[in-house]
PDB file with one MODEL, atoms N, CA, C and O in Angstrom:
MODEL        1
ATOM      1  N   MET A   1     -14.655 -11.184 -20.627  1.00  0.00           N
ATOM      2  CA  MET A   1     -13.461 -10.672 -19.991  1.00  0.00           C
ATOM      3  C   MET A   1     -13.850  -9.475 -19.118  1.00  0.00           C
ATOM      4  O   MET A   1     -14.524  -8.550 -19.573  1.00  0.00           O
ATOM      5  N   ARG A   2     -13.415  -9.513 -17.865  1.00  0.00           N
ATOM      6  CA  ARG A   2     -13.700  -8.425 -16.935  1.00  0.00           C
ATOM      7  C   ARG A   2     -12.499  -7.495 -16.899  1.00  0.00           C
ATOM      8  O   ARG A   2     -11.368  -7.933 -16.688  1.00  0.00           O
ATOM      9  N   ILE A   3     -12.747  -6.228 -17.102  1.00  0.00           N
ATOM     10  CA  ILE A   3     -11.675  -5.229 -17.069  1.00  0.00           C
ATOM     11  C   ILE A   3     -11.660  -4.591 -15.686  1.00  0.00           C
ATOM     12  O   ILE A   3     -12.669  -4.056 -15.226  1.00  0.00           O
ATOM     13  N   GLN A   4     -10.502  -4.653 -15.028  1.00  0.00           N
ATOM     14  CA  GLN A   4     -10.377  -4.039 -13.712  1.00  0.00           C
ATOM     15  C   GLN A   4     -10.162  -2.537 -13.865  1.00  0.00           C
ATOM     16  O   GLN A   4      -9.493  -2.069 -14.786  1.00  0.00           O
ATOM     17  N   LYS A   5     -10.758  -1.798 -12.921  1.00  0.00           N
ATOM     18  CA  LYS A   5     -10.608  -0.350 -12.915  1.00  0.00           C
ATOM     19  C   LYS A   5      -9.269   0.035 -12.291  1.00  0.00           C
ATOM     20  O   LYS A   5      -8.735  -0.673 -11.438  1.00  0.00           O
ATOM     21  N   LEU A   6      -8.748   1.158 -12.731  1.00  0.00           N
ATOM     22  CA  LEU A   6      -7.525   1.705 -12.140  1.00  0.00           C
ATOM     23  C   LEU A   6      -7.910   2.605 -10.967  1.00  0.00           C
ATOM     24  O   LEU A   6      -8.880   3.357 -11.067  1.00  0.00           O
ATOM     25  N   PRO A   7      -7.177   2.546  -9.872  1.00  0.00           N
ATOM     26  CA  PRO A   7      -7.507   3.351  -8.694  1.00  0.00           C
ATOM     27  C   PRO A   7      -6.936   4.776  -8.781  1.00  0.00           C
ATOM     28  O   PRO A   7      -6.149   5.183  -7.926  1.00  0.00           O
ATOM     29  N   VAL A   8      -7.323   5.511  -9.787  1.00  0.00           N
ATOM     30  CA  VAL A   8      -6.798   6.862  -9.990  1.00  0.00           C
ATOM     31  C   VAL A   8      -7.220   7.754  -8.829  1.00  0.00           C
ATOM     32  O   VAL A   8      -8.410   7.929  -8.568  1.00  0.00           O
ATOM     33  N   GLY A   9      -6.235   8.316  -8.135  1.00  0.00           N
ATOM     34  CA  GLY A   9      -6.502   9.229  -7.026  1.00  0.00           C
ATOM     35  C   GLY A   9      -6.912   8.547  -5.736  1.00  0.00           C
ATOM     36  O   GLY A   9      -7.169   9.232  -4.746  1.00  0.00           O
ATOM     37  N   GLU A  10      -6.981   7.242  -5.709  1.00  0.00           N
ATOM     38  CA  GLU A  10      -7.386   6.508  -4.497  1.00  0.00           C
ATOM     39  C   GLU A  10      -6.144   6.093  -3.729  1.00  0.00           C
ATOM     40  O   GLU A  10      -5.217   5.521  -4.303  1.00  0.00           O
ATOM     41  N   SER A  11      -6.121   6.379  -2.423  1.00  0.00           N
ATOM     42  CA  SER A  11      -4.932   6.047  -1.633  1.00  0.00           C
ATOM     43  C   SER A  11      -5.267   5.239  -0.383  1.00  0.00           C
ATOM     44  O   SER A  11      -4.428   5.102   0.507  1.00  0.00           O
ATOM     45  N   ASP A  12      -6.488   4.702  -0.308  1.00  0.00           N
ATOM     46  CA  ASP A  12      -6.879   3.873   0.830  1.00  0.00           C
ATOM     47  C   ASP A  12      -6.840   2.404   0.398  1.00  0.00           C
ATOM     48  O   ASP A  12      -7.571   2.000  -0.506  1.00  0.00           O
ATOM     49  N   PHE A  13      -5.995   1.617   1.038  1.00  0.00           N
ATOM     50  CA  PHE A  13      -5.775   0.224   0.650  1.00  0.00           C
ATOM     51  C   PHE A  13      -7.067  -0.592   0.708  1.00  0.00           C
ATOM     52  O   PHE A  13      -7.359  -1.355  -0.212  1.00  0.00           O
ATOM     53  N   LYS A  14      -7.835  -0.437   1.778  1.00  0.00           N
ATOM     54  CA  LYS A  14      -9.071  -1.203   1.942  1.00  0.00           C
ATOM     55  C   LYS A  14     -10.062  -0.903   0.828  1.00  0.00           C
ATOM     56  O   LYS A  14     -10.707  -1.819   0.317  1.00  0.00           O
ATOM     57  N   THR A  15     -10.195   0.347   0.445  1.00  0.00           N
ATOM     58  CA  THR A  15     -11.102   0.734  -0.636  1.00  0.00           C
ATOM     59  C   THR A  15     -10.673   0.101  -1.954  1.00  0.00           C
ATOM     60  O   THR A  15     -11.514  -0.364  -2.724  1.00  0.00           O
ATOM     61  N   ILE A  16      -9.388   0.083  -2.212  1.00  0.00           N
ATOM     62  CA  ILE A  16      -8.869  -0.498  -3.454  1.00  0.00           C
ATOM     63  C   ILE A  16      -9.161  -1.995  -3.506  1.00  0.00           C
ATOM     64  O   ILE A  16      -9.574  -2.508  -4.545  1.00  0.00           O
ATOM     65  N   ILE A  17      -8.950  -2.697  -2.399  1.00  0.00           N
ATOM     66  CA  ILE A  17      -9.196  -4.138  -2.357  1.00  0.00           C
ATOM     67  C   ILE A  17     -10.693  -4.432  -2.406  1.00  0.00           C
ATOM     68  O   ILE A  17     -11.123  -5.317  -3.146  1.00  0.00           O
ATOM     69  N   ASP A  18     -11.497  -3.699  -1.623  1.00  0.00           N
ATOM     70  CA  ASP A  18     -12.947  -3.939  -1.591  1.00  0.00           C
ATOM     71  C   ASP A  18     -13.607  -3.704  -2.945  1.00  0.00           C
ATOM     72  O   ASP A  18     -14.543  -4.415  -3.312  1.00  0.00           O
ATOM     73  N   ASN A  19     -13.129  -2.719  -3.684  1.00  0.00           N
ATOM     74  CA  ASN A  19     -13.717  -2.390  -4.986  1.00  0.00           C
ATOM     75  C   ASN A  19     -13.046  -3.128  -6.144  1.00  0.00           C
ATOM     76  O   ASN A  19     -13.356  -2.888  -7.311  1.00  0.00           O
ATOM     77  N   LYS A  20     -12.122  -4.030  -5.802  1.00  0.00           N
ATOM     78  CA  LYS A  20     -11.411  -4.844  -6.802  1.00  0.00           C
ATOM     79  C   LYS A  20     -10.736  -4.013  -7.889  1.00  0.00           C
ATOM     80  O   LYS A  20     -10.775  -4.352  -9.072  1.00  0.00           O
ATOM     81  N   PHE A  21     -10.117  -2.920  -7.456  1.00  0.00           N
ATOM     82  CA  PHE A  21      -9.322  -2.114  -8.379  1.00  0.00           C
ATOM     83  C   PHE A  21      -8.050  -2.880  -8.739  1.00  0.00           C
ATOM     84  O   PHE A  21      -7.640  -3.790  -8.017  1.00  0.00           O
ATOM     85  N   TYR A  22      -7.444  -2.517  -9.831  1.00  0.00           N
ATOM     86  CA  TYR A  22      -6.163  -3.070 -10.242  1.00  0.00           C
ATOM     87  C   TYR A  22      -5.126  -2.642  -9.213  1.00  0.00           C
ATOM     88  O   TYR A  22      -5.034  -1.458  -8.888  1.00  0.00           O
ATOM     89  N   TYR A  23      -4.345  -3.586  -8.695  1.00  0.00           N
ATOM     90  CA  TYR A  23      -3.375  -3.283  -7.649  1.00  0.00           C
ATOM     91  C   TYR A  23      -2.151  -4.180  -7.817  1.00  0.00           C
ATOM     92  O   TYR A  23      -2.289  -5.390  -8.000  1.00  0.00           O
ATOM     93  N   ILE A  24      -0.977  -3.605  -7.756  1.00  0.00           N
ATOM     94  CA  ILE A  24       0.265  -4.365  -7.813  1.00  0.00           C
ATOM     95  C   ILE A  24       0.640  -4.743  -6.380  1.00  0.00           C
ATOM     96  O   ILE A  24       0.820  -3.877  -5.523  1.00  0.00           O
ATOM     97  N   ASP A  25       0.754  -6.035  -6.139  1.00  0.00           N
ATOM     98  CA  ASP A  25       1.029  -6.551  -4.798  1.00  0.00           C
ATOM     99  C   ASP A  25       2.376  -6.046  -4.288  1.00  0.00           C
ATOM    100  O   ASP A  25       3.409  -6.223  -4.933  1.00  0.00           O
ATOM    101  N   LYS A  26       2.340  -5.411  -3.113  1.00  0.00           N
ATOM    102  CA  LYS A  26       3.566  -4.888  -2.506  1.00  0.00           C
ATOM    103  C   LYS A  26       3.764  -5.460  -1.106  1.00  0.00           C
ATOM    104  O   LYS A  26       4.346  -4.805  -0.241  1.00  0.00           O
ATOM    105  N   THR A  27       3.283  -6.679  -0.883  1.00  0.00           N
ATOM    106  CA  THR A  27       3.388  -7.248   0.452  1.00  0.00           C
ATOM    107  C   THR A  27       4.828  -7.558   0.864  1.00  0.00           C
ATOM    108  O   THR A  27       5.105  -7.664   2.058  1.00  0.00           O
ATOM    109  N   LEU A  28       5.741  -7.704  -0.080  1.00  0.00           N
ATOM    110  CA  LEU A  28       7.148  -7.883   0.298  1.00  0.00           C
ATOM    111  C   LEU A  28       7.692  -6.627   0.982  1.00  0.00           C
ATOM    112  O   LEU A  28       8.678  -6.691   1.717  1.00  0.00           O
ATOM    113  N   PHE A  29       7.042  -5.485   0.735  1.00  0.00           N
ATOM    114  CA  PHE A  29       7.412  -4.244   1.419  1.00  0.00           C
ATOM    115  C   PHE A  29       7.193  -4.402   2.927  1.00  0.00           C
ATOM    116  O   PHE A  29       7.990  -3.898   3.718  1.00  0.00           O
ATOM    117  N   ILE A  30       6.118  -5.096   3.334  1.00  0.00           N
ATOM    118  CA  ILE A  30       5.844  -5.332   4.759  1.00  0.00           C
ATOM    119  C   ILE A  30       6.971  -6.181   5.355  1.00  0.00           C
ATOM    120  O   ILE A  30       7.465  -5.878   6.441  1.00  0.00           O
ATOM    121  N   LYS A  31       7.374  -7.234   4.657  1.00  0.00           N
ATOM    122  CA  LYS A  31       8.471  -8.079   5.136  1.00  0.00           C
ATOM    123  C   LYS A  31       9.757  -7.269   5.286  1.00  0.00           C
ATOM    124  O   LYS A  31      10.494  -7.424   6.261  1.00  0.00           O
ATOM    125  N   GLU A  32      10.011  -6.413   4.318  1.00  0.00           N
ATOM    126  CA  GLU A  32      11.208  -5.574   4.364  1.00  0.00           C
ATOM    127  C   GLU A  32      11.180  -4.652   5.588  1.00  0.00           C
ATOM    128  O   GLU A  32      12.199  -4.474   6.254  1.00  0.00           O
ATOM    129  N   ILE A  33      10.031  -4.076   5.878  1.00  0.00           N
ATOM    130  CA  ILE A  33       9.879  -3.192   7.045  1.00  0.00           C
ATOM    131  C   ILE A  33      10.147  -3.967   8.339  1.00  0.00           C
ATOM    132  O   ILE A  33      10.854  -3.485   9.224  1.00  0.00           O
ATOM    133  N   ILE A  34       9.578  -5.168   8.441  1.00  0.00           N
ATOM    134  CA  ILE A  34       9.746  -5.985   9.648  1.00  0.00           C
ATOM    135  C   ILE A  34      11.197  -6.427   9.807  1.00  0.00           C
ATOM    136  O   ILE A  34      11.741  -6.385  10.911  1.00  0.00           O
ATOM    137  N   ASP A  35      11.825  -6.849   8.716  1.00  0.00           N
ATOM    138  CA  ASP A  35      13.197  -7.356   8.779  1.00  0.00           C
ATOM    139  C   ASP A  35      14.231  -6.275   9.087  1.00  0.00           C
ATOM    140  O   ASP A  35      15.264  -6.569   9.688  1.00  0.00           O
ATOM    141  N   GLU A  36      13.975  -5.050   8.692  1.00  0.00           N
ATOM    142  CA  GLU A  36      14.946  -3.960   8.886  1.00  0.00           C
ATOM    143  C   GLU A  36      15.126  -3.594  10.350  1.00  0.00           C
ATOM    144  O   GLU A  36      16.247  -3.296  10.760  1.00  0.00           O
ATOM    145  N   SER A  37      14.076  -3.605  11.148  1.00  0.00           N
ATOM    146  CA  SER A  37      14.072  -3.245  12.572  1.00  0.00           C
ATOM    147  C   SER A  37      14.763  -1.896  12.846  1.00  0.00           C
ATOM    148  O   SER A  37      15.607  -1.790  13.735  1.00  0.00           O
ATOM    149  N   CYS A  38      14.393  -0.888  12.078  1.00  0.00           N
ATOM    150  CA  CYS A  38      14.921   0.469  12.267  1.00  0.00           C
ATOM    151  C   CYS A  38      13.967   1.271  13.147  1.00  0.00           C
ATOM    152  O   CYS A  38      12.789   0.935  13.266  1.00  0.00           O
ATOM    153  N   ASN A  39      14.482   2.328  13.758  1.00  0.00           N
ATOM    154  CA  ASN A  39      13.634   3.228  14.536  1.00  0.00           C
ATOM    155  C   ASN A  39      12.830   4.150  13.634  1.00  0.00           C
ATOM    156  O   ASN A  39      11.697   4.511  13.950  1.00  0.00           O
ATOM    157  N   VAL A  40      13.421   4.527  12.516  1.00  0.00           N
ATOM    158  CA  VAL A  40      12.790   5.456  11.579  1.00  0.00           C
ATOM    159  C   VAL A  40      12.948   4.907  10.164  1.00  0.00           C
ATOM    160  O   VAL A  40      13.999   4.375   9.806  1.00  0.00           O
ATOM    161  N   ILE A  41      11.891   5.043   9.364  1.00  0.00           N
ATOM    162  CA  ILE A  41      11.949   4.608   7.971  1.00  0.00           C
ATOM    163  C   ILE A  41      11.636   5.810   7.088  1.00  0.00           C
ATOM    164  O   ILE A  41      10.596   6.452   7.238  1.00  0.00           O
ATOM    165  N   LEU A  42      12.532   6.100   6.183  1.00  0.00           N
ATOM    166  CA  LEU A  42      12.359   7.214   5.254  1.00  0.00           C
ATOM    167  C   LEU A  42      11.920   6.666   3.905  1.00  0.00           C
ATOM    168  O   LEU A  42      12.531   5.735   3.381  1.00  0.00           O
ATOM    169  N   LEU A  43      10.857   7.244   3.337  1.00  0.00           N
ATOM    170  CA  LEU A  43      10.337   6.809   2.037  1.00  0.00           C
ATOM    171  C   LEU A  43      10.541   7.912   1.004  1.00  0.00           C
ATOM    172  O   LEU A  43       9.591   8.614   0.659  1.00  0.00           O
ATOM    173  N   PRO A  44      11.761   8.074   0.507  1.00  0.00           N
ATOM    174  CA  PRO A  44      12.023   9.141  -0.466  1.00  0.00           C
ATOM    175  C   PRO A  44      11.631   8.707  -1.883  1.00  0.00           C
ATOM    176  O   PRO A  44      12.439   8.130  -2.610  1.00  0.00           O
ATOM    177  N   ARG A  45      10.409   8.986  -2.254  1.00  0.00           N
ATOM    178  CA  ARG A  45       9.908   8.627  -3.579  1.00  0.00           C
ATOM    179  C   ARG A  45       9.354   9.879  -4.251  1.00  0.00           C
ATOM    180  O   ARG A  45       8.946  10.820  -3.571  1.00  0.00           O
ATOM    181  N   PRO A  46       9.339   9.894  -5.566  1.00  0.00           N
ATOM    182  CA  PRO A  46       8.762  11.042  -6.272  1.00  0.00           C
ATOM    183  C   PRO A  46       7.251  11.138  -6.053  1.00  0.00           C
ATOM    184  O   PRO A  46       6.622  10.221  -5.523  1.00  0.00           O
ATOM    185  N   LYS A  47       6.698  12.248  -6.467  1.00  0.00           N
ATOM    186  CA  LYS A  47       5.248  12.438  -6.408  1.00  0.00           C
ATOM    187  C   LYS A  47       4.536  11.312  -7.139  1.00  0.00           C
ATOM    188  O   LYS A  47       5.043  10.778  -8.126  1.00  0.00           O
ATOM    189  N   ARG A  48       3.345  10.953  -6.639  1.00  0.00           N
ATOM    190  CA  ARG A  48       2.479   9.960  -7.291  1.00  0.00           C
ATOM    191  C   ARG A  48       3.135   8.589  -7.403  1.00  0.00           C
ATOM    192  O   ARG A  48       2.912   7.868  -8.376  1.00  0.00           O
ATOM    193  N   PHE A  49       3.950   8.226  -6.400  1.00  0.00           N
ATOM    194  CA  PHE A  49       4.679   6.962  -6.450  1.00  0.00           C
ATOM    195  C   PHE A  49       4.127   5.946  -5.463  1.00  0.00           C
ATOM    196  O   PHE A  49       4.700   4.865  -5.324  1.00  0.00           O
ATOM    197  N   GLY A  50       3.031   6.256  -4.770  1.00  0.00           N
ATOM    198  CA  GLY A  50       2.379   5.296  -3.892  1.00  0.00           C
ATOM    199  C   GLY A  50       2.781   5.329  -2.435  1.00  0.00           C
ATOM    200  O   GLY A  50       2.564   4.355  -1.715  1.00  0.00           O
ATOM    201  N   LYS A  51       3.367   6.435  -1.981  1.00  0.00           N
ATOM    202  CA  LYS A  51       3.791   6.507  -0.576  1.00  0.00           C
ATOM    203  C   LYS A  51       2.595   6.382   0.365  1.00  0.00           C
ATOM    204  O   LYS A  51       2.638   5.601   1.315  1.00  0.00           O
ATOM    205  N   THR A  52       1.544   7.132   0.116  1.00  0.00           N
ATOM    206  CA  THR A  52       0.365   7.120   0.975  1.00  0.00           C
ATOM    207  C   THR A  52      -0.321   5.763   0.929  1.00  0.00           C
ATOM    208  O   THR A  52      -0.774   5.261   1.958  1.00  0.00           O
ATOM    209  N   LEU A  53      -0.400   5.168  -0.249  1.00  0.00           N
ATOM    210  CA  LEU A  53      -1.016   3.843  -0.380  1.00  0.00           C
ATOM    211  C   LEU A  53      -0.203   2.794   0.379  1.00  0.00           C
ATOM    212  O   LEU A  53      -0.786   1.930   1.034  1.00  0.00           O
ATOM    213  N   ASN A  54       1.117   2.849   0.305  1.00  0.00           N
ATOM    214  CA  ASN A  54       1.957   1.912   1.058  1.00  0.00           C
ATOM    215  C   ASN A  54       1.755   2.076   2.559  1.00  0.00           C
ATOM    216  O   ASN A  54       1.691   1.084   3.286  1.00  0.00           O
ATOM    217  N   LEU A  55       1.656   3.310   3.028  1.00  0.00           N
ATOM    218  CA  LEU A  55       1.430   3.540   4.457  1.00  0.00           C
ATOM    219  C   LEU A  55       0.046   3.057   4.866  1.00  0.00           C
ATOM    220  O   LEU A  55      -0.124   2.540   5.971  1.00  0.00           O
ATOM    221  N   SER A  56      -0.938   3.215   4.000  1.00  0.00           N
ATOM    222  CA  SER A  56      -2.287   2.717   4.267  1.00  0.00           C
ATOM    223  C   SER A  56      -2.273   1.188   4.366  1.00  0.00           C
ATOM    224  O   SER A  56      -2.911   0.617   5.250  1.00  0.00           O
ATOM    225  N   MET A  57      -1.549   0.529   3.462  1.00  0.00           N
ATOM    226  CA  MET A  57      -1.425  -0.927   3.494  1.00  0.00           C
ATOM    227  C   MET A  57      -0.782  -1.367   4.817  1.00  0.00           C
ATOM    228  O   MET A  57      -1.246  -2.317   5.449  1.00  0.00           O
ATOM    229  N   LEU A  58       0.274  -0.680   5.227  1.00  0.00           N
ATOM    230  CA  LEU A  58       0.930  -1.003   6.502  1.00  0.00           C
ATOM    231  C   LEU A  58      -0.011  -0.795   7.681  1.00  0.00           C
ATOM    232  O   LEU A  58      -0.031  -1.599   8.614  1.00  0.00           O
ATOM    233  N   ARG A  59      -0.782   0.271   7.640  1.00  0.00           N
ATOM    234  CA  ARG A  59      -1.732   0.549   8.721  1.00  0.00           C
ATOM    235  C   ARG A  59      -2.729  -0.590   8.870  1.00  0.00           C
ATOM    236  O   ARG A  59      -2.961  -1.068   9.980  1.00  0.00           O
ATOM    237  N   TYR A  60      -3.321  -1.030   7.765  1.00  0.00           N
ATOM    238  CA  TYR A  60      -4.299  -2.117   7.837  1.00  0.00           C
ATOM    239  C   TYR A  60      -3.644  -3.433   8.237  1.00  0.00           C
ATOM    240  O   TYR A  60      -4.288  -4.263   8.878  1.00  0.00           O
ATOM    241  N   PHE A  61      -2.398  -3.641   7.880  1.00  0.00           N
ATOM    242  CA  PHE A  61      -1.692  -4.875   8.254  1.00  0.00           C
ATOM    243  C   PHE A  61      -1.435  -4.917   9.755  1.00  0.00           C
ATOM    244  O   PHE A  61      -1.651  -5.952  10.385  1.00  0.00           O
ATOM    245  N   PHE A  62      -0.974  -3.804  10.341  1.00  0.00           N
ATOM    246  CA  PHE A  62      -0.590  -3.786  11.746  1.00  0.00           C
ATOM    247  C   PHE A  62      -1.733  -3.418  12.686  1.00  0.00           C
ATOM    248  O   PHE A  62      -1.587  -3.587  13.897  1.00  0.00           O
ATOM    249  N   GLU A  63      -2.857  -2.926  12.186  1.00  0.00           N
ATOM    250  CA  GLU A  63      -3.980  -2.532  13.015  1.00  0.00           C
ATOM    251  C   GLU A  63      -4.591  -3.749  13.694  1.00  0.00           C
ATOM    252  O   GLU A  63      -4.664  -4.824  13.098  1.00  0.00           O
ATOM    253  N   LYS A  64      -5.020  -3.591  14.913  1.00  0.00           N
ATOM    254  CA  LYS A  64      -5.594  -4.713  15.653  1.00  0.00           C
ATOM    255  C   LYS A  64      -7.108  -4.819  15.508  1.00  0.00           C
ATOM    256  O   LYS A  64      -7.702  -5.783  15.991  1.00  0.00           O
ATOM    257  N   THR A  65      -7.731  -3.867  14.864  1.00  0.00           N
ATOM    258  CA  THR A  65      -9.203  -3.918  14.724  1.00  0.00           C
ATOM    259  C   THR A  65      -9.626  -4.683  13.504  1.00  0.00           C
ATOM    260  O   THR A  65     -10.822  -4.817  13.244  1.00  0.00           O
TER     261      THR A  65
ENDMDL
END
């Protein structure tokens, strides 16, 4: 049995995926962002709730490189 590591303190999506850290899939968040078509999106979440990681995931999804 392989035990996955927890990404404690890691907020870069690519690093988490490349190192096979434990990650809860939040790709429906991307669909929600696209479907809303707002000019501004506010992410009011408590500390340590994954705001930076979600933005990193969005960056890698929409980046053209």
